[in-house]
C-alpha positions in Angstrom: -10.5 -27.3 -20.8 -10.8 -28.9 -17.0 -9.8 -26.9 -14.2 -9.6 -27.4 -10.0 -9.9 -24.8 -7.7 -5.7 -23.8 -6.2 -6.7 -20.8 -4.0 -8.6 -17.7 -3.2 -7.4 -14.1 -3.2 -9.6 -10.6 -2.5 -10.7 -10.2 -5.5 -11.9 -14.1 -6.9 -11.0 -17.7 -7.1 -7.6 -19.3 -8.6 -7.8 -22.0 -10.2 -5.8 -24.2 -12.2 -6.5 -26.0 -15.5 -5.7 -27.6 -18.5 -5.7 -27.0 -21.9 -6.8 -29.9 -23.8 -5.4 -29.3 -27.7 -1.7 -29.0 -25.6 -2.2 -30.3 -22.4 -0.6 -27.4 -20.7 -1.0 -25.8 -17.1 -2.3 -23.0 -17.4 -3.8 -21.0 -13.7 -7.2 -19.0 -14.2 -7.9 -15.9 -11.6 -12.0 -15.9 -11.7 -13.5 -12.7 -10.1 -16.2 -12.5 -7.5 -19.9 -10.7 -8.9 -20.3 -7.5 -8.0 -17.1 -6.0 -6.8 -18.0 -2.8 -7.8 -20.8 -2.1 -5.9 -19.0 -4.2 -2.6 -15.6 -1.9 -3.1 -18.2 1.4 -3.0 -20.0 0.6 -0.2 -17.2 -0.5 1.5 -14.9 2.8 1.4 -17.9 4.7 2.1 -18.4 2.9 5.4 -14.9 3.6 6.2 -14.9 7.0 5.4 -18.3 7.5 8.0 -16.2 6.0 10.3 -13.2 7.8 10.3 -15.2 11.3 10.2 -17.3 9.8 13.3 -13.8 9.4 15.4 -12.3 12.5 13.8 -9.9 11.2 12.2 -10.3 12.6 8.9 -7.0 15.1 8.5 -7.4 18.9 9.1 -6.2 20.3 5.9 -5.6 18.9 2.3 -7.8 17.3 -0.3 -9.4 13.8 1.4 -11.8 13.0 -0.5 -9.6 13.4 -3.9 -6.9 10.4 -1.5 -10.1 8.8 -1.0 -11.4 8.8 -4.9 -7.5 7.7 -5.8 -7.8 4.4 -3.9 -11.4 3.4 -5.0 -9.7 3.8 -8.3 -6.5 1.8 -7.7 -9.5 -0.8 -5.9 -12.1 -0.4 -9.4 -8.4 -0.7 -11.2 -7.6 -4.1 -9.5 -11.2 -5.6 -11.2 -10.1 -5.2 -14.5 -8.4 -7.5 -15.4 -7.6 -7.0 -19.2 -5.5 -4.0 -17.7 -4.0 -6.9 -15.3 -3.1 -8.5 -18.9 -1.4 -5.6 -20.3 0.1 -4.5 -17.7 1.4 -8.3 -16.7 2.8 -8.2 -21.0 4.0 -4.2 -20.3 6.4 -5.6 -17.0 7.3 -9.2 -19.0 8.9 -6.4 -21.6 10.9 -4.6 -19.3 12.4 -7.1 -17.7 13.5 -8.6 -20.1 15.0 -11.9 -20.3 16.6 -12.0 -16.5 16.4 -15.4 -15.2 16.2 -14.2 -11.4 12.9 -13.1 -12.4 9.9 -15.6 -13.1 6.6 -13.5 -14.8 3.9 -15.2 -15.8 2.9 -15.5 -19.2 -0.5 -13.9 -19.9 -3.2 -15.6 -22.3 -5.1 -13.1 -23.8 -7.6 -16.1 -26.1 -8.6 -17.1 -22.7 -9.1 -13.9 -20.5 -11.2 -11.7 -20.2 -12.7 -7.9 -17.7 -13.3 -11.0 -15.6 -11.4 -13.4 -16.0 -7.6 -14.1 -16.4 -5.5 -16.5 -17.9 -1.5 -17.2 -17.3 0.7 -19.9 -17.1 1.4 -21.9 -14.5 3.9 -21.4 -12.0 4.4 -23.3 -8.8 7.0 -22.2 -6.3 8.2 -22.2 -2.2 5.9 -19.4 0.0 8.5 -16.8 0.6 8.2 -17.6 4.4 8.2 -21.3 4.4 10.7 -23.7 6.9 12.6 -25.0 4.0 13.3 -20.8 3.0 13.9 -20.2 6.8 16.6 -23.5 6.6 18.7 -21.7 3.5 22.1 -20.6 3.9 22.5 -16.8 4.6 23.8 -16.4 1.1 21.6 -18.0 -0.7 18.4 -15.7 1.6 20.2 -12.6 0.0 20.9 -13.3 -3.3 16.7 -14.2 -3.2 17.1 -10.0 -1.2 19.8 -8.1 -3.4 17.5 -9.7 -6.3 14.1 -8.0 -5.1 15.8 -4.7 -3.9 17.4 -4.3 -7.5 13.8 -4.8 -9.1 12.2 -2.6 -6.5 15.0 0.2 -8.1 14.5 -0.6 -11.3 10.8 0.0 -11.2 11.4 3.1 -8.8 14.4 5.0 -10.9 14.0 3.6 -14.4 10.8 2.1 -15.1 8.6 4.1 -13.3 6.4 1.8 -13.4 5.3 -0.1 -10.1 3.8 -2.8 -8.6 2.2 -1.9 -5.5 0.3 -4.6 -3.9 3.5 -5.8 -2.3 1.7 -9.0 0.2 4.0 -12.1 0.8 1.6 -13.9 -1.6 2.3 -11.9 -4.6 5.6 -13.9 -4.6 7.3 -17.1 -4.5 10.6 -18.6 -4.8 11.6 -21.2 -7.6 14.2 -23.6 -6.7 17.6 -24.3 -8.9 19.9 -26.3 -7.9 23.1 -24.6 -9.5 22.5 -21.8 -6.3 20.4 -19.4 -9.0 16.9 -19.0 -7.6 14.1 -16.9 -9.5 11.7 -15.1 -8.2 8.2 -16.2 -9.4 6.3 -12.5 -9.7 2.2 -12.4 -9.5 -0.5 -9.9 -9.5 -0.8 -6.7 -11.9 -3.8 -5.1 -10.9 -2.3 -2.7 -8.4 0.2 -0.7 -10.8 0.9 2.7 -10.7 2.3 4.8 -13.1 4.6 7.4 -11.7 4.4 10.8 -13.2 7.2 12.9 -14.3 5.6 16.5 -12.1 6.0 13.9 -9.3 8.5 12.2 -10.0 10.7 15.1 -9.7 10.1 15.9 -6.3 10.5 13.0 -5.3 13.9 12.2 -6.3 14.9 15.3 -4.3 13.2 14.3 -0.7 15.2 10.6 -1.8 18.6 11.8 -2.5 18.1 14.6 0.1 17.5 11.7 2.5 19.8 9.6 1.5 23.1 11.6 1.0 21.6 13.9 4.6 21.3 17.1 2.5 18.2 18.9 4.6 18.1 21.2 1.9 17.9 19.2 -0.8 15.5 16.7 0.9 13.3 19.9 2.2 12.7 21.6 -0.6 11.5 18.3 -2.8 9.0 18.1 0.2 7.6 21.9 -0.1 6.9 21.0 -4.1 5.0 17.2 -2.8 3.5 19.9 0.3 4.4 17.5 2.4 6.3 20.5 4.1 5.3 24.0 4.8 7.1 27.2 5.3 5.1 28.4 7.9 5.7 24.8 9.6 7.2 24.9 12.8 11.0 23.7 13.6 9.9 20.9 15.4 7.4 19.6 12.8 10.4 20.3 10.1 13.0 18.5 12.1 10.4 15.5 13.4 10.1 15.0 9.2 13.5 15.3 8.5 13.7 12.2 10.9 11.4 10.3 9.1 13.0 10.6 6.4 16.6 9.7 7.7 14.3 6.5 9.0 13.0 5.5 6.7 16.4 5.1 4.4 18.0 4.1 7.3 18.8 1.1 5.2 20.5 2.9 2.8 23.3 5.3 4.2 25.6 2.2 5.5 28.7 2.8 3.3 29.9 -0.5 4.8 28.8 -3.8 6.4 26.1 -5.7 5.8 22.3 -4.1 7.1 20.6 -7.0 9.2 16.8 -6.5 8.2 14.9 -8.9 10.9 16.9 -7.3 13.5 17.0 -3.9 12.6 13.1 -3.5 13.3 12.7 -0.5 11.4 9.2 -1.5 10.0 8.2 -1.0 13.6 10.2 1.8 14.3 8.9 3.9 11.0 5.5 2.9 12.2 5.9 4.7 15.4 8.1 7.1 14.7 4.9 8.1 12.2 2.4 8.1 14.9 4.2 10.2 17.1 4.8 12.7 14.6 1.4 12.6 13.6 -0.4 12.5 17.6 2.1 15.6 17.8 1.2 17.3 15.0 -1.8 18.2 13.1 -1.8 15.7 10.1 -1.5 16.8 6.4 -3.1 14.6 3.7 0.0 13.1 1.4 -0.2 13.6 -1.9 -1.9 10.4 -3.7 1.1 9.6 -5.5 2.9 8.7 -2.3 0.6 6.2 -0.6 1.1 3.8 -2.8 5.0 4.4 -2.8 5.1 4.1 1.2 2.6 0.6 0.6 5.4 -0.8 -1.6 8.7 0.2 0.4 7.1 -1.2 4.0 6.4 -3.9 1.3 9.9 -4.2 0.4 10.7 -4.1 4.0 8.4 -6.8 4.8 9.9 -9.3 2.2 13.2 -8.5 3.4 13.1 -9.0 7.4 11.3 -12.4 6.1 14.3 -13.2 4.4 16.5 -12.3 7.2 18.4 -10.7 4.9 21.7 -8.9 6.0 22.4 -7.0 2.7 24.1 -3.5 2.3 21.5 -1.6 -0.1 23.7 1.3 -0.1 25.9 -0.1 -2.5 22.7 -1.5 -4.3 20.7 2.1 -4.6 24.2 3.8 -5.6 24.2 3.5 -9.2 20.6 5.0 -9.5 21.4 7.7 -6.9 24.2 8.5 -8.8 
């Protein structure tokens, strides 16, 4: 097998290789050495800094949350698990031509080396993609958003590392371009008890039914009966802001010009500064991370699509 270096990522080096017997091009993701020790050391340092500057929450199981973050990072170091997750997602998505997932090669993979088919494509933020017409970019945006909701509502199995480097676009001259989906180390299985409550928050926010929203939030420990009306109202408004793109019944939402990620970040920061910070449920950290990545992806495409028409089939 011959290989050449393609790029580097946070956990390893990516090489393009050729299988001599078949001439087929594949990709090898090779892990950097001693990463588990580095991760443990870095997390301890971060925790010490947070305590030093008194930035830890006044209530909640922060150590438990930190353990979840560490566990997720350690899971990303196990390439055998990533191979299994990639295989599972390929089976869930099936033969939908809108999505391309690399084919894993178990015979060339180990815990520290992951072998996959070579799947080249365009960067989402490339000049070529920016010059696509609006309709073409909107089709990709809609495919991306539909997959996000399928992961959330149907699969309950979500890729939670949504930075742009984990996606490419494959040109199809018929106009039906495809999303290439990489990296299945940070997969999150959504538990049934959490999901039941989380769905109430989503449904209540989308339908502006405060009683349903607050019922779910209380079950998740995000809101307590003893909280002040001011805090509860701030939380409701933050949820409404999160779901803003999906409450517009008619017309298209402009994901770039709305500046939604910045507005959500500002509202969340103001809420944290005004009220005592409470440690959120562990699962919520990763789902919020994915949601932020979805908004960033659609803003990068300058998408103008109606999110309500897409999510509606799952909230009925």
